[in-house]
C-alpha positions in Angstrom: -71.9 -15.5 23.6 -72.4 -16.9 27.0 -71.9 -14.6 29.9 -73.4 -13.3 33.1 -76.6 -11.5 32.6 -76.4 -8.4 34.8 -80.0 -7.4 34.4 -82.9 -6.5 32.2 -84.1 -3.0 32.0 -86.7 -1.1 29.9 -86.8 2.3 28.4 -89.7 4.2 27.0 -89.3 5.5 23.5 -91.0 8.9 23.2 -91.8 8.6 19.6 -94.3 5.7 20.0 -94.6 5.5 23.8 -93.6 1.8 23.7 -91.3 0.1 26.1 -88.1 -1.4 24.7 -86.4 -4.0 26.9 -82.6 -4.6 27.0 -80.4 -7.1 28.7 -76.9 -6.3 29.9 -74.4 -9.1 29.8 -70.8 -9.2 30.8 -68.0 -11.7 30.0 -64.4 -11.8 30.9 -62.2 -12.0 27.8 -58.5 -11.8 26.9 -57.6 -8.7 24.9 -54.0 -8.0 24.0 -52.9 -10.6 26.5 -54.8 -8.9 29.3 -58.0 -9.9 31.0 -60.8 -7.5 30.1 -64.5 -7.2 30.7 -66.8 -7.2 27.7 -70.3 -5.7 28.1 -73.1 -6.5 25.6 -76.4 -4.6 25.5 -79.1 -6.5 23.6 -82.6 -5.5 22.6 -84.9 -8.4 23.7 -88.2 -6.6 23.1 -89.3 -8.8 20.2 -88.0 -12.0 21.9 -90.1 -11.3 25.0 -93.2 -10.5 22.8 -92.9 -13.8 21.0 -92.5 -15.6 24.3 -95.5 -14.0 25.8 -97.6 -14.8 22.8 -96.6 -18.4 22.9 -97.5 -18.6 26.6 -100.9 -17.0 26.0 -101.6 -19.4 23.1 -100.7 -22.4 25.3 -103.0 -21.3 28.1 -105.8 -20.3 25.7 -105.6 -23.8 24.2 -105.5 -25.4 27.6 -108.5 -23.4 28.8 -110.5 -24.3 25.7 -109.7 -28.0 26.1 -110.8 -27.9 29.7 -114.0 -26.1 29.1 -115.1 -28.3 26.2 -114.2 -31.5 28.2 -116.1 -30.3 31.3 -119.2 -29.5 29.2 -119.1 -32.5 26.8 -118.7 -35.1 29.5 -122.0 -34.4 31.3 -123.6 -33.7 27.9 -122.7 -37.2 26.7 -124.1 -38.7 29.9 -127.4 -36.7 29.5 -127.8 -37.9 25.9 -127.1 -41.5 26.8 -129.7 -41.4 29.6 -132.2 -39.8 27.2 -131.7 -42.7 24.8 -132.2 -45.2 27.7 -135.3 -43.4 28.9 -136.9 -43.2 25.5 -137.3 -47.0 25.5 -139.2 -47.0 28.7 -141.3 -43.8 28.7 -144.9 -43.8 27.7 -146.2 -41.6 25.0 -147.3 -38.9 27.4 -143.8 -38.3 28.7 -142.1 -38.6 25.3 -142.6 -34.9 24.5 -140.6 -34.0 27.6 -137.7 -36.3 26.5 -137.8 -34.8 23.0 -137.5 -31.3 24.4 -134.5 -32.4 26.6 -133.0 -34.2 23.7 -133.3 -31.1 21.4 -131.8 -28.9 24.1 -128.9 -31.3 24.6 -128.3 -31.4 20.8 -128.4 -27.6 20.6 -125.8 -27.4 23.4 -123.6 -29.9 21.6 -123.8 -27.9 18.3 -123.0 -24.7 20.3 -120.0 -26.3 21.9 -118.7 -27.4 18.5 -119.2 -23.9 17.1 -117.4 -22.3 20.1 -114.5 -24.8 19.7 -114.1 -24.1 16.0 -114.3 -20.3 16.5 -111.7 -20.3 19.4 -109.3 -22.7 17.6 -109.3 -20.5 14.5 -109.3 -17.1 16.2 -106.0 -15.4 16.3 -104.7 -14.0 19.5 -104.5 -10.2 19.7 
């Protein structure tokens, strides 16, 4: 039923101390050949909870994508430069490059683990 939403209000239920949200809608109707006003009060608590969870999931995914992109891009550049330097570094400097390479690989594995955990974690 389409009508004019007059407002949304909340009430606290004493039994569980949880807020319940309602909308109040009005619509003009014909009743016994006379114009009348019909008011409808609807519980929208669950609807709002579902909406908020969907928004939270959307932003959680967006945040995760941004973080992984912002870390993986420089990490890819670092690893590429390490490969280039390995061809030109003498044996005395090779140990330093191996340490940098190992750290870059560890960071890459860590980012993968974080991505997997966050994608599979359920929102509270």
